[in-house]
N, C-alpha and C positions, 0 to 999 in steps of 0.2 A: 504494500500500500504506500502511495505517495501522499504526504500531507505537508502543505506549506501554510505558514501563518505569519502575518505581519500586522503591526499596530502602528498608528500615528495618533499623536495628541493634536487636537484641532482647537484653535481659539474661536469657537462658535458655540451657539446654543445646541445642546444635544438633540432637541427637536428638529432643528434645522439640518443637522448632520443626518438624522434618520430619514428626514424627508428626501434628502438628496439620494441616499443609497437605496431607497425604495422606489425612486423614480428611475426604473431600470434603464430606460432609453438614455436619460441624461447621464447616469453613472457610466453606462457602456461607452458613450462618446468621450468620456474623460480618460479612457484606457489608452495610453500611448502605444500599446503593443498590437492594437487591432484597428481596422477601419470598419466602422459600422455601416452596413447597408440598410438594415432595418431591425428595429426592436419594437415589439408591440405586446401589450397585455391582452391576451386573448379572452379572458373571462371578464365579465362586467362587474362593476362595483369596487369597493375598497379591497386592498390586498389582504389576504388571509390564507388559511389552510386551503389547498387545492387551487389557488390562483395559478394560472399558467401564462407563460411568456414565450414568445417565439423570437429567436435570435437568428439573424443572418449577418455574418461578419466575415471579413477577410483577415486571416491570421496566418503568418508565415507564408504568404503568397497563395493560400488556398481558401476557398469559400467554405465557411463552417455554417451549417444550417441545423439548428436543433431547438428543442423546446425544454423548458425547465418548469418544474412544478413546486410551489411552496409547500413544504412538509412540516414546518414549524414557524410560528409567528407570535411574537410578543410585541404589541404596539409600542412604538417608541424605543424599543430595546434590541430586538433580535428578529432576523429573518433567515430561514434556512431553505435552500432549494436543492433539488436533485434534477439532473438533466436526463434526457432520453438518448443522449449521444452514446457512441461506442468508443471507449468505455464510458459508462455514466460517471459523472462527478458531482460532488456535493459542495455547495458554497454556503458558509455560515457567516453572517455579518452581525456583529454586535456593536452597540453604542453604549458606552458607560459615561455617566456624568462625572466630571472632575470639578475641582474648586474653581478653575478658570477654563471652562470649555467642556470638551468631551474626548474620550478615547475611542477611536474607530479600530476595530479588529476584524480582519477577514481571514477565514480558514478555508482552504480548498483541499479536497481529498478525493482520491480515486485509486483504483487498482489497475495496473497495466494488464492487458490480456496476456495470458500465459499459453504457450504453445504446448499442446499435448498431441502426440502422434499415437494413434491406436496401433497395437501390434497385431499381426495376423495370427490366426489360430490354425492349428493343424493337428492331425493325429499321426501316429506312427513315428518314424524316425525324424520327420520334420518337426513334429510337436516336441519330441525329446530335445532336439537341437535348440528350438526356441526357448524351452524351459531352462536349458543349461545357460544359454546366452542372457536371458532376461529374467529368470526366476519366474515367479507367479504373477508378475505384473501384466496388466492388460494394455498398458500404454507407457510411453516414455515422455517425461516432461522436461522443460528447460532446467538447466543447472541452476540451483538456487543462488549461487554466487553471481551468475550472469544477470539474473533478475534483480538482485540487490544492487548491482553496479548500475544497471539501467535506471532503476528507481532513484538512486542517489544522483545520477547525472541529470535526470529530469527535475528533481527537486532543486538542484543547484541552478538550473536554468530558470525555473519558475519563481524562486524567492525574490530575486531583484526585480523581475517584471511586476510582481504583486506590490512590492514596496513602491515602485515608480507610479503605479496606478493610485495607491492610497495617497501618495504625496501630491499627485495631480488633484485629487479630491480635496485635500487640505488646502492647496493653493486656491482652488475655486471658491471654497467656503470662506477663507480668510481674506480674499480680495474684496469682499463687501459688495461685489456685483457679479452678475452672471455673464460669463463669456460665451455661453452657448444657449441656444434656444431650448427650452425645456420640452 
């Protein structure tokens, strides 16, 4: 599992911070790692459990098209979504009040798909040979060391991107004016 988390302290009212991060289109446009083609809230009404959003973004030169669904929501404090992408990922955003402003924390987590190759089955001498070579396994998976290395590499790539995004949100809120259309 890959999990990245970053926090920034923002000199702004916690309600204002939460309003920005739950305005998913505005928040997405502040992400310097993507180009937003379209972000819409598909369900009507205020955001809550089961609210769905559709994202169409360009990231790393590829169009990413997916939906996310709100799975946890505490007004003014926390929103958690899970995507229908492959692999699915979870994003949890929390806003904590501070003496002077708010702390915005975002946690992103997902599991990389693991390769499993089914082994053939056979009787007779072929079956005996397969059991000698592979034991009683019915498939071969990736080496856990390779998976861990890929996850560490991905986390190292995502951590600074997430921090840059949160810093862009901080700049937007602390500027006292909106640089983007909501």
